[in-house]
N, C-alpha and C positions, 0 to 999 in steps of 0.2 A: 326051708328058705324064703320064697317065695309068700307063702302062709305068715311065716312070723315075721318078716316083713313089713305087710300087708296090715298086720294086727298090729304092730309099736307104728306105723302111721296113723294108724284108729286111736290110738289109746294113746298116741300127740296133742293129733288133733280135741280127743276129749278132755283132758287134762287142759286145754289152752279155753274151750270153752266154758271151764268149770270154771276157769280163773276171772271167768269174765262176769260171771252169774256172783262173781262174791259182796253182799253187802260187804262196802268200807268199813265200815263202824264194828258189827260183830263178830265182824268178816269169816261168817256163816254164809249160806245159798242161801236167797233171797228168799224170806218168806209171804206166800202173796198175804193181804195185797202189797202188791209193791209197786209205790208211787214213780213218779219221774218230776223231778225239780226244771223248774225254768230253762236249767244250763242241762238239758237235757240227761243229766246224773242221775241212777232211779238209788231207793235206799229204799230196805221193807219201812215202815208204815208204821211199827211198834219202834225203830231205832231213830225213825224221823222225827219223831214222836218224845223219846229219850231225851233229846238230843237238845227239843227248839223246851222241854220243861225244865232240863237240866238251868237252864236260861233266866231258871225267878220265876216266870209266870205260872199263873194259880191255874187260871180259865183258858183250854184250848177253843172260846169259843169269844174268846176277842180281840182275832187277831195279834199279829204280832211277827216278828220275826228271827230267822238263823240264816245262819252263813255253811251253803253246801261242803265240805269237808274232803271235798275232790280236790275243785273250782277254790275254790274260800270265795266264788258268789253270793251276791242277798241273796235271801230265800224272803217275799214277802207275802206270808201268812194275809189270808183277808176275815175275812168273823167263822169261821170255820177252824180256823187253822188247820193242825196238820191234812185233816179231814177234807180240809177245801184239793187239796191235791188232787190232782188227773194220775186214774191208776195208768202203772205202760201194762197193759195185757198180752202183748205182747213180747214180753221178759218172764211174763206169770204161766204163758203157753211155752215159751219155746225149753222153760227149769219141770214143766208136765213132762214135756217129748224126754227128757234131759233123763229125767228119773224113769221114765218109761224103759230108754234106750239101758239104765243103767240097774235095771230092775231084769230085764229079759237075758243078757248080759252075764247075771249073778246067778240065774235058771238053768243056762243052757248050756250044760260044761264044755268044754271045748278041749281038744290035748293038743297042749304045747306043756312043756318042760314049767314047773312052778316056778321059774322067775319072767314070764314069761305073762301070768298070767294075772285076777288080781290083788295078787297077794304080793304084787308089787305097794299095794296100797300104803298094808304094811309093815310099820321095820321088822329085824330081827334080829338079836338081839347080835353082838358081836359075837362074842362067850362062849353062846350056844346055839344057832348056828340053825337048829329047831327048834328056838323059843320064841315066839313074841313076846317082843316089849310092852307087858299089862298092869308094868307097877310106878310107884315114883320114889323115888329113893328120897325123902326130905335131907337127912342129914348129908345127902352129897349134892342134892341136888339137880338130880339128874334121872330120863328113865331111864327104868330095867326092866330085867324077867325075874320071872318068878322064882327062875333056877337060882337066880344071883341071891337071890336073897335067901335061897335053903340052907347053899352050897359056895354061892362064890363068896364075893368084896361085898357083898349086901347084908352078911348074913347078921350085922350086931347094926346095922342099920334102921333102922325108923321107918316106916312103905306107907305107903298108903297107895287106893285102887290110882292110877292111872286116868282116869275117868273123872277122877271128884279132882282131881287135881288140876286136870284141862279143866270139866265146868267155873269152878276158882277164878282160874289165872286171867279165864277169857275175859266172865264178867268182871276181874278188872283190870283190866285190858279197856272193856268196851267203855267203862263207868270212868278211865284215866284218859281215854278219848275223848266222851265226853265233855268233861272238866279241863282240858286241855284247848278240844269248842270251846267253851263257855267265854276262856279265857282269852283263847285270843281275837274270840268277839269284841270283851274288854280291849285290847289291844289295839283291836282298830278303831276301835271306837276312841280311843285317847288319841292317837291319835290320828282320824276327819278335825277333833277337837283341834290341837295343834298344828292343821290345817287354816284351818278355821280363824285360830288367833295369831297366826303369821299373814294372813289375810288384814284384820283385822288392827295389824300393829303396821302395817303398810301405808295401810286405809288413812290410820292416823296420825305416821308420820307426816303424807304426806300434805296433810288435811293441817295442819299445825305449823309447817315449812310454810306456805304459803299461807298462812295466816302470819310470819310475823314478818314474810314478806310484805304483805300489805300494808303491816306500823312501819316500814323503814320509808313504804314509797311513799306516807301521809308524813312521815319526819321532811325527808326530799322536798316532797309539796310544798311543807314551811316553809322551810329554809330555803326553798328558792321564792321563794312569795318575797317572805322578810329579805332577803338579799335582792328583790330588785325596785321595796324600797325602800332603800339605802340610798342604794344605785341612783335611784333616781331624785334623793337628797340634790344626793351629791352631785351632778345634772344641773338639779334646777340654780343653784345659786351657782356653779359654777358659768353657769351662761347668765346667773346676773352682770356677775364683774365683769363678765369679759364686756358685755355687752358696755355699764359704764366706764370702762375702760377705752374702749370702742368711740364713745364717743365728746368724751376728754382726747381722741387724737386725731378725732374731727376735727373742734371745735380750734386745738392746736394748731393743724394743718391749717386752718383755716386762715389763721393769724399770723402765719409759717408766710403764708404765700400776698399777703397783703403785703405785709413785711418789707418782701423783696420789692415788690412790683414800688412801692415807696424808697425802694432804697433805688432804681436804678432809675426813679425821676428827678431825685433830689442828686443823684452822677450825672444826670443830663444835665440838670442845670446848671453845674458847678461845672459843666466845659461851654458853659453863655461865654462870651469873647463880648457882649457893649455889656455895662454897668449897667446904665436904663431898663436895659429888658432882665436882667440878671437880678434887680432888685422891687420888679416887678411879679414875681413867684416868691422867693427863700421866704416869705413867712407863712404865705401857706402848708409850705414843707417843712417848716419847722412844728408849726401845731402840729402837723398831720407826726409826726416823728412824738415829739412829743405825748401824744397819747398813744400812739402806737411800744412805746416802750413802759408806760404804766400798765398798759393791758397783759402782757408778756409775764402780768404775774398772774398768772392764772390756776385755776383752780385743777390737782394734784390728789394721785390716791396716798390715802395714809398710806405708810409706814409698816410692811410685811401682809400688804391687802392681799398677794395674792397666794400667801398662805393658805391653805386647806387642812388644815393639822390639825384642827376642835372634828375634822370626820372620823382617829383612828377611830378603834373601835379592839374590843377586845373576850377575847371570845376565849378562853382559856374555859372558865366555870360552866362554861355551856359543853365543852369537851369533855373534859371530866364529864359531867354530868352521860355527855352521848357513849364515854366510854367505861365507862357502868352500869350503863345496861343488859342488862337479865331478868332470866327468866324467874318466875314469882314462886319458885318450885318451896316448898319446906315452908312458908307462907303462907297463911290463912288472911284469903281476900277477903275481907270488908267489904272490899266495889259487888253487886250483883246486874 
């Protein structure tokens, strides 16, 4: 039992090792020379070259690129193409040791039941337990044994050697993988183009938004300048009219002050009780009052002088034009 357990453990370890030595393209054990990609994954050189050639390259000496089938990392080749990739001598040595071990195991007899020896690598027929599966039923599309073809359920079916179908389907699968890898590369290239398109769209959109903002800032500057000009014209006329009216007010104020003083003087002379004294002044007072009365007809602003209605402004047409501002989409521009 201990020997069987050790043998089973050894077999499991060997199987795990064998899985690590399988090429992801041909699904066979790596064939020397084994090349190591920059992403540290391995390929048979022939498989790597098949992937590279399936991308449409006409020469392997001109460099190029393809994607690792294991991790999709982009492999950039120099002018030597696939032959410029470094060989993985460690993997090649492991394969040699593995094959030597397998060869020695097949030569040295092991006294174990059949189920624990090398026969477990070959599937046995479920109906004929002593028969190995060695043919492929083309009609039923399943592997079977020779006894099933001669005596069993596949006796009327069309069959072919298992090895032939295996090699054919493996070739088809390898070709399919190469085609899919090439298609994945094309899709990846398309995605890269779309990512670049998104970046360009964002840059163009930002540029055009800034352009629109600059144009409107220019319009704001023009409106602000014109507004200041028109407001300045109103302020200028307003100051002129105020200056004129205030000058008239000063003149009328001076006249009023003189008239008040004259009235006060006249009233004081009226209170003089002595006739001789009174009659010495009234002539002068009468002349002054007559002159002051005539001067009261002084200059005054014309009716409506205070109106500023002539500074009214109509912006409806301009407002319509501003609301009509739009992009030049679909219209050929004649201005360069």
